[in-house]
SEGU-349793 format. One record per residue (C-alpha): x, y, z. Coordinates in steps of 0.02 Angstrom, whole numbers. Example, Ala and Ser with C-alpha at 12.3 -4.5 7.8 and 13.67 -1.06 7.14 Angstrom:
2
     px     py     pz
    615   -225    390
    684    -53    357
//
This chain:
252
     px     py     pz
   1066  -1069    431
    996  -1119    261
    949  -1303    276
    849  -1401    148
    860  -1392    -40
    688  -1309    -46
    747  -1176     75
    902  -1141    -30
    793  -1126   -185
    673  -1008    -96
    816   -898    -36
    886   -887   -213
    714   -844   -282
    683   -715   -145
    850   -630   -174
    818   -627   -362
    651   -541   -328
    739   -413   -219
    874   -388   -350
    743   -363   -486
    668   -220   -385
    837   -139   -357
    883   -158   -541
    727    -59   -590
    799     88   -493
    983     80   -541
   1107    -40   -620
   1196   -164   -507
   1377   -218   -532
   1430   -400   -534
   1515   -375   -365
   1354   -304   -293
   1252   -448   -362
   1375   -571   -286
   1367   -483   -117
   1177   -505   -114
   1178   -683   -178
   1306   -735    -47
   1215   -663    103
   1212   -784    248
   1067   -807    365
    929   -920    430
    765   -972    348
    613   -967    461
    434  -1024    427
    295   -927    512
    114   -987    510
    -30   -873    461
    -94   -754    594
     68   -764    693
    194   -627    726
    350   -632    620
    416   -493    731
    334   -450    896
    273   -275    933
    419   -161    981
    544   -304    976
    732   -283    982
    809   -356    824
    985   -408    774
    938   -464    599
    833   -402    454
    710   -516    364
    679   -536    179
    508   -607    133
    529   -764     27
    346   -814     15
    180   -760     85
    102   -594    130
    128   -499    293
     90   -330    368
    174   -203    482
     61   -148    621
     52    -36    774
    -77    -42    913
   -125     42   1075
   -144    -66   1231
   -292   -186   1209
   -341   -101   1046
   -357   -169    869
   -206   -173    755
   -178    -34    630
    -78    -96    481
     40     31    406
    113    -67    261
     89   -234    175
    246   -330    127
    261   -450    -20
    398   -573    -72
    558   -482   -113
    529   -352     25
    638   -324    176
    512   -306    318
    632   -225    441
    785   -162    350
    774     -4    456
    800   -116    608
    985   -119    560
   1000     58    631
    846     67    744
    879    -95    840
    712    -83    933
    566    -72    813
    413     36    845
    293    -90    767
    264   -275    739
    245   -383    583
    103   -509    565
     95   -652    439
    -69   -640    342
    -33   -808    260
     97   -942    296
    262   -850    268
    442   -900    242
    573   -768    282
    762   -759    268
    836   -681    425
   1000   -593    384
   1113   -545    532
   1154   -361    544
   1338   -408    537
   1308   -462    356
   1226   -296    314
   1366   -201    402
   1491   -285    286
   1392   -223    136
   1393    -45    203
   1582    -54    225
   1623   -131     56
   1485    -76    -64
   1435    109    -48
   1323    110   -202
   1229    -45   -145
   1214     35     27
   1128    185    -54
   1006     68   -141
    966    -16     25
    942    156    100
    822    195    -42
    720     43     10
    689    122    180
    650    290     99
    518    204    -10
    444    125    146
    423    301    215
    344    358     51
    218    215     61
    175    266    239
    146    447    181
     31    389     41
    -69    281    161
    -83    425    285
   -144    542    148
   -269    412     88
   -340    380    262
   -357    566    297
   -427    625    131
   -510    482     34
   -678    398     57
   -693    210     79
   -703    152   -103
   -561    268   -157
   -452    210    -12
   -477     26    -55
   -450     60   -241
   -284    146   -208
   -225      3    -95
   -269   -131   -224
   -180    -35   -363
    -23    -21   -256
    -23   -206   -211
    -50   -259   -391
     97   -155   -452
    211   -217   -314
    164   -400   -343
    182   -381   -531
    356   -309   -506
    413   -473   -428
    315   -580   -554
    177   -631   -433
     31   -544   -521
    -20   -561   -702
   -159   -506   -818
   -232   -391   -684
   -257   -537   -565
   -174   -565   -396
   -190   -676   -243
   -228   -577    -85
   -225   -696     65
   -301   -574    190
   -462   -586    289
   -590   -447    275
   -547   -403    455
   -364   -379    407
   -414   -275    256
   -520   -170    372
   -378   -150    497
   -270    -90    353
   -396     40    295
   -464     90    465
   -636     12    432
   -753    -96    532
   -788   -270    459
   -960   -211    402
   -887    -57    317
   -754   -164    234
   -884   -282    162
   -990   -138     97
   -838    -54     19
   -787   -212    -74
   -966   -230   -133
   -963    -50   -198
   -812    -87   -308
   -896   -245   -371
  -1055   -148   -414
   -951    -21   -510
   -882   -170   -607
   -704   -121   -562
   -657   -293   -494
   -709   -464   -437
   -651   -535   -271
   -676   -721   -244
   -594   -803    -94
   -414   -742   -108
   -411   -695   -292
   -438   -515   -345
   -466   -485   -531
   -459   -303   -586
   -587   -280   -725
   -557    -95   -759
   -381    -38   -717
   -402    142   -778
   -564    158   -679
   -489     83   -520
   -333    191   -532
   -437    347   -564
   -551    312   -416
   -402    288   -301
   -301    430   -382
   -159    305   -391
      8    367   -456
    148    238   -437
    287    369   -437
    315    346   -250
    362    163   -278
    515    220   -380
    511     85   -513
    606    181   -646
    795    197   -662
    882    347   -590
   1063    348   -536
   1080    328   -348
//
């Protein structure tokens, strides 16, 4: 259950971030807003480099990211992780678990994360009482699939610098949508190894690719802060088109 005052504040902020994403896609009624704001669940803190959800786990709740950065991953036995999506605050990391029950992936915390675990019984109530809100939640899972398709296309058809450019453009837009990136700057608490595991690169290749974007004067990357110096140039290199993120209003 929600415990401390800080946890209650974080839940409220996280739900507002989620609502702000939904509201970009379609208008929400007061009843729908109240249904989201009154969701019951448990707050859990997960340290960096720990699993939020174990690989192929059975789940009976779905988790909303309140703070931190995490990544969905799959892996073969004894092999390196392959990340298939990065999740930011305001994202449900396993909304599809409501119907799948056993996931086909895991979720790793890149940084210290706080998540709000919402029992599937709560989500079932929404599906029974709020059909329009249910469609918006369904759209969230559809957008997850669209992100996966874009990543698959990028890995199969783009070279290293273009692949990294497209990823950084996507993350900036998603973080800006929930008011966590400003003035073409964002915090990216990922190691170079984790960036490489996202892009399918070795650590050496990752370092060289970051250096290439620096040399092109497209960005600076110091510690965890990425500053985009040339947005049009970075977006053009990555052929980034944010349409698949569905951030404009269309009736659902």
